[in-house]
TIVEX-831827 format. One line per 8 residues: number of its first residue (from 1); their letters; for each residue x, y negated, z of C-alpha. Coordinates in steps of 0.25 Angstrom, whole numbers, plus 5000, padded with zeros to 4 digits. Layout:
<atoms>
NUM) A) X/Y/Z ~ ...
</atoms>
This chain:
<atoms>
1) XXXXXXXX) 5090/4968/4936 ~ 5096/4957/4927 ~ 5083/4951/4926 ~ 5070/4952/4934 ~ 5057/4951/4926 ~ 5046/4945/4935 ~ 5032/4947/4932 ~ 5021/4938/4938
9) XXXXXXXX) 5007/4932/4938 ~ 5005/4918/4937 ~ 4995/4908/4940 ~ 4980/4910/4942 ~ 4979/4918/4929 ~ 4989/4928/4933 ~ 4996/4925/4922 ~ 5009/4935/4918
17) XXXXXXXX) 5023/4929/4919 ~ 5036/4934/4918 ~ 5049/4930/4923 ~ 5063/4935/4920 ~ 5074/4932/4932 ~ 5089/4935/4935 ~ 5085/4935/4950 ~ 5072/4936/4959
25) XXXXXXXX) 5069/4928/4971 ~ 5057/4933/4980 ~ 5050/4924/4987 ~ 5036/4931/4989 ~ 5033/4926/5002 ~ 5023/4933/5014 ~ 5010/4935/5018 ~ 5003/4936/5030
33) XXXXXXXX) 5003/4948/5040 ~ 4991/4951/5045 ~ 4987/4962/5056 ~ 4974/4966/5057 ~ 4963/4966/5069 ~ 4949/4971/5069 ~ 4941/4959/5062 ~ 4952/4954/5054
41) XXXXXXXX) 4943/4955/5042 ~ 4933/4946/5046 ~ 4931/4933/5038 ~ 4939/4922/5045 ~ 4950/4930/5048 ~ 4963/4924/5039 ~ 4977/4925/5039 ~ 4984/4914/5047
49) XXXXXXXX) 4991/4910/5034 ~ 4978/4910/5026 ~ 4973/4901/5035 ~ 4985/4892/5034 ~ 4984/4894/5020 ~ 4968/4889/5019 ~ 4972/4877/5026 ~ 4983/4873/5017
57) XXXXXXXX) 4976/4876/5004 ~ 4963/4867/5008 ~ 4962/4866/5023 ~ 4951/4878/5024 ~ 4950/4883/5038 ~ 4948/4897/5040 ~ 4938/4895/5053 ~ 4935/4884/5062
65) XXXXXXXX) 4940/4891/5074 ~ 4952/4899/5069 ~ 4960/4909/5078 ~ 4975/4910/5073 ~ 4980/4923/5076 ~ 4992/4933/5073 ~ 5007/4930/5075 ~ 5018/4921/5070
73) XXXXXXXX) 5020/4906/5069 ~ 5011/4904/5057 ~ 4999/4904/5067 ~ 5003/4892/5075 ~ 5004/4884/5061 ~ 4990/4890/5057 ~ 4983/4887/5070 ~ 4990/4872/5070
81) XXXXXXXX) 4984/4870/5054 ~ 4971/4876/5058 ~ 4969/4866/5070 ~ 4973/4854/5062 ~ 4963/4859/5050 ~ 4951/4858/5061 ~ 4950/4873/5065 ~ 4949/4877/5080
89) XXXXXXXX) 4960/4887/5083 ~ 4957/4895/5096 ~ 4969/4901/5097 ~ 4982/4905/5090 ~ 4983/4922/5094 ~ 4998/4925/5092 ~ 5002/4939/5094 ~ 5017/4937/5097
97) XXXXXXXX) 5023/4930/5109 ~ 5031/4918/5105 ~ 5041/4922/5117 ~ 5046/4933/5106 ~ 5053/4920/5100 ~ 5062/4920/5113 ~ 5073/4932/5109 ~ 5075/4923/5095
105) XXXXXXXX) 5078/4910/5102 ~ 5091/4906/5094 ~ 5083/4908/5081 ~ 5073/4899/5086 ~ 5083/4889/5091 ~ 5089/4889/5076 ~ 5076/4884/5069 ~ 5072/4872/5078
113) XXXXXXXX) 5062/4868/5067 ~ 5054/4880/5067 ~ 5053/4879/5083 ~ 5047/4865/5081 ~ 5038/4870/5070 ~ 5033/4881/5081 ~ 5033/4869/5091 ~ 5024/4861/5083
121) XXXXXXXX) 5014/4872/5080 ~ 5012/4874/5095 ~ 5011/4860/5099 ~ 4999/4859/5089 ~ 4992/4871/5095 ~ 4993/4864/5109 ~ 4988/4852/5103 ~ 4975/4858/5097
129) XXXXXXXX) 4974/4867/5110 ~ 4976/4880/5102 ~ 4978/4892/5111 ~ 4991/4901/5107 ~ 4989/4915/5111 ~ 5002/4922/5110 ~ 5004/4937/5111 ~ 4988/4938/5107
137) XXXXXXXX) 4981/4943/5094 ~ 4968/4943/5087 ~ 4965/4958/5089 ~ 4951/4957/5083 ~ 4940/4947/5075 ~ 4926/4947/5077 ~ 4915/4943/5068 ~ 4904/4947/5058
145) XXXXXXXX) 4905/4938/5046 ~ 4917/4931/5051 ~ 4927/4931/5063 ~ 4920/4924/5075 ~ 4931/4928/5086 ~ 4944/4936/5087 ~ 4949/4945/5100 ~ 4962/4941/5105
153) XXXXXXXX) 4970/4949/5113 ~ 4984/4947/5119 ~ 4995/4958/5115 ~ 5006/4964/5121 ~ 5021/4965/5116 ~ 5017/4974/5104 ~ 5004/4967/5100 ~ 4995/4976/5106
161) XXXXXXXX) 4982/4970/5113 ~ 4982/4970/5127 ~ 4968/4976/5134 ~ 4960/4965/5141 ~ 4965/4954/5134 ~ 4956/4951/5122 ~ 4949/4938/5121 ~ 4939/4933/5109
169) XXXXXXXX) 4941/4920/5103 ~ 4929/4914/5094 ~ 4934/4909/5080 ~ 4930/4909/5065 ~ 4943/4912/5059 ~ 4955/4919/5062 ~ 4969/4916/5056 ~ 4979/4927/5058
177) XXXXXXXX) 4992/4932/5053 ~ 5004/4939/5059 ~ 5016/4932/5051 ~ 5019/4936/5036 ~ 5023/4948/5028 ~ 5034/4945/5016 ~ 5029/4948/5002 ~ 5038/4959/4996
185) XXXXXXXX) 5030/4965/4985 ~ 5040/4960/4974 ~ 5051/4964/4982 ~ 5048/4977/4987 ~ 5044/4980/4972 ~ 5057/4977/4968 ~ 5063/4987/4978 ~ 5068/4975/4988
193) XXXXXXXX) 5071/4981/5002 ~ 5064/4976/5014 ~ 5068/4975/5029 ~ 5058/4974/5041 ~ 5058/4959/5046 ~ 5057/4954/5061 ~ 5043/4952/5058 ~ 5040/4966/5054
201) XXXXXXXX) 5037/4964/5040 ~ 5046/4969/5028 ~ 5055/4959/5023 ~ 5066/4960/5010 ~ 5080/4964/5014 ~ 5089/4952/5009 ~ 5103/4949/5010 ~ 5109/4934/5013
209) XXXXXXXX) 5107/4930/4998 ~ 5093/4933/5000 ~ 5094/4945/4990 ~ 5085/4958/4991 ~ 5090/4971/4989 ~ 5086/4972/4974 ~ 5097/4964/4966 ~ 5092/4951/4959
217) XXXXXXXX) 5080/4949/4970 ~ 5081/4939/4980 ~ 5070/4935/4991 ~ 5067/4923/4999 ~ 5057/4919/5010 ~ 5048/4928/5017 ~ 5052/4941/5008 ~ 5063/4942/5016
225) XXXXXXXX) 5056/4940/5030 ~ 5046/4930/5034 ~ 5053/4917/5038 ~ 5045/4904/5033 ~ 5047/4893/5022 ~ 5061/4888/5027 ~ 5068/4902/5028 ~ 5061/4905/5014
233) XXXXXXXX) 5068/4892/5008 ~ 5081/4894/5014 ~ 5080/4909/5008 ~ 5076/4904/4994 ~ 5088/4895/4994 ~ 5098/4905/4997 ~ 5092/4915/4986 ~ 5093/4904/4976
241) XXXXXXXX) 5107/4902/4980 ~ 5110/4916/4979 ~ 5102/4919/4966 ~ 5109/4907/4960 ~ 5123/4912/4963 ~ 5126/4902/4974 ~ 5131/4902/4988 ~ 5121/4901/4998
249) XXXXXXXX) 5123/4888/5007 ~ 5127/4892/5021 ~ 5115/4883/5026 ~ 5106/4891/5019 ~ 5111/4904/5026 ~ 5110/4899/5039 ~ 5096/4892/5037 ~ 5091/4905/5034
257) XXXXXXXX) 5097/4912/5045 ~ 5091/4903/5054 ~ 5078/4902/5048 ~ 5078/4919/5047 ~ 5081/4921/5062 ~ 5068/4913/5066 ~ 5059/4920/5057 ~ 5065/4933/5061
265) XXXXXXXX) 5063/4927/5077 ~ 5048/4924/5072 ~ 5045/4937/5064 ~ 5050/4945/5077 ~ 5042/4937/5087 ~ 5029/4939/5078 ~ 5031/4952/5073 ~ 5019/4961/5076
273) XXXXXXXX) 5019/4970/5087 ~ 5016/4986/5084 ~ 5004/4985/5094 ~ 4996/4975/5085 ~ 4988/4987/5078 ~ 4982/4989/5092 ~ 4971/4979/5089 ~ 4968/4987/5076
281) XXXXXXXX) 4954/4994/5079 ~ 4953/5007/5068 ~ 4941/5000/5061 ~ 4950/4987/5059 ~ 4953/4985/5043 ~ 4968/4985/5041 ~ 4969/4985/5027 ~ 4957/4975/5023
289) XXXXXXXX) 4958/4977/5007 ~ 4955/4993/5008 ~ 4947/4991/5021 ~ 4957/5001/5029 ~ 4954/5002/5045 ~ 4965/5003/5054 ~ 4959/5017/5058 ~ 4962/5022/5044
297) XXXXXXXX) 4976/5017/5045 ~ 4978/5024/5058 ~ 4972/5037/5053 ~ 4981/5039/5041 ~ 4993/5036/5050 ~ 4988/5045/5062 ~ 4981/5056/5055 ~ 4987/5057/5040
305) XXXXXXXX) 5002/5054/5043 ~ 5004/5040/5038 ~ 5016/5033/5044 ~ 5017/5020/5034 ~ 5008/5010/5027 ~ 5010/5016/5013 ~ 5004/5030/5017 ~ 4993/5022/5025
313) XXXXXXXX) 4990/5014/5013 ~ 4990/5028/5004 ~ 4980/5035/5015 ~ 4971/5023/5018 ~ 4972/5013/5007 ~ 4977/5002/5017 ~ 4985/4992/5009 ~ 4979/4996/4994
321) XXXXXXXX) 4970/4984/4994 ~ 4971/4971/4987 ~ 4981/4965/4996 ~ 4990/4978/4995 ~ 4994/4977/5010 ~ 4997/4963/5013 ~ 4987/4962/5023 ~ 4986/4976/5029
329) XXXXXXXX) 5002/4981/5027 ~ 5007/4977/5040 ~ 4995/4983/5047 ~ 4996/4996/5039 ~ 5010/4997/5042 ~ 5008/4994/5057 ~ 4997/5005/5058 ~ 5005/5016/5050
337) XXXXXXXX) 5016/5013/5060 ~ 5026/5007/5051 ~ 5033/4996/5059 ~ 5045/4987/5055 ~ 5057/4989/5065 ~ 5064/4978/5072 ~ 5072/4968/5062 ~ 5086/4970/5062
345) XXXXXXXX) 5097/4963/5054 ~ 5096/4967/5039 ~ 5104/4965/5026 ~ 5103/4950/5025 ~ 5105/4949/5040 ~ 5090/4945/5041 ~ 5082/4954/5050 ~ 5077/4966/5045
353) XXXXXXXX) 5078/4981/5044 ~ 5081/4986/5029 ~ 5070/4994/5023 ~ 5073/5000/5010 ~ 5062/5010/5004 ~ 5066/5025/5006 ~ 5078/5022/5017 ~ 5070/5026/5031
361) XXXXXXXX) 5076/5019/5043 ~ 5075/5022/5057 ~ 5063/5013/5058 ~ 5058/5010/5044 ~ 5052/4996/5040 ~ 5038/4997/5033 ~ 5040/4993/5018 ~ 5031/4984/5011
369) XXXXXXXX) 5024/4991/4999 ~ 5030/4990/4984 ~ 5020/4986/4974 ~ 5023/4985/4959 ~ 5015/4971/4960 ~ 5016/4960/4969 ~ 5002/4954/4965 ~ 4990/4956/4958
377) XXXXXXXX) 4994/4957/4943 ~ 4983/4958/4931 ~ 4984/4971/4925 ~ 4985/4964/4912 ~ 5000/4958/4915 ~ 5005/4973/4917 ~ 5000/4977/4904 ~ 5006/4965/4897
385) XXXXXX) 5020/4968/4903 ~ 5030/4973/4893 ~ 5032/4988/4894 ~ 5046/4986/4901 ~ 5040/4978/4911 ~ 5029/4988/4915
</atoms>
């Protein structure tokens, strides 16, 4: 269209706002990826990013003795921040093995600043005597009114818990996260094509100018694949030049390629293995909002013929709650047998498998749900819209 009409809610009073634009740049960010485990609904179990946000907003600790678990470089930063704020961190439990970075050595060497940042986090753990357990995972949280301990087990290459390796670590809080998931509701609502990213999530398919498959819509940041603040800023600059009709400086293109290569190396190293569902008991709630246990999802797959997350949702209500599948979506897709294939070069040169609705491939990528609204909207705002915009 020549002009986009954007409807939004603004401020704590959720006032309606309408903006008309010739071009739209989507930079909606990402949210934490959570892989459930028995006991993850206990008070005291929080997201790793949530723990970081609690500290930054008011120096509030989720507990006094905090186990940091999951996968990804954020764990090291969170553990250091918690320890600096006065918490005891008995262990950082990392499901991946850092040896997985070895095949991507050229990408690492091209980003010395990232290596220095990682070394600083590692030094902080050593200084504070925090144990780093790689290829391990929290497979259960224990407690009654609050988490009191966690069970940690060693994992095989596919993230299956190895028998006989479980140990219990006392704690009063767990900060857990397995990276980020691009927030694509606005983009997929417009029909933008997606691809399978290196970390196993769905991301937007973009060209060299950050354009999506929909004319007039650009993207920057995590929507095109999780890569951090520096990459997001670089992509935003490239998109701004393109929207303004100006040539993109070669330095920006090179910086994006360098940062994207590092992000993809990181994504592959920490991509969840298919065997992680082995630590889910049938009575473990996967969808917290609708209280749908893993056993009911497995029944929908084994007995009722569900083969994708959407069918599981219709049969079990998993993903129909307040968060609309943001928390349970990756887990439901894994239990339903959906899995993103290894990333291959996409249209923009960024790794990814093109994924367009209605066009099956040899190993299809799970697609994010399309939703007509990307955030809660008061009904009065919909009623007040002009008939042409409804």
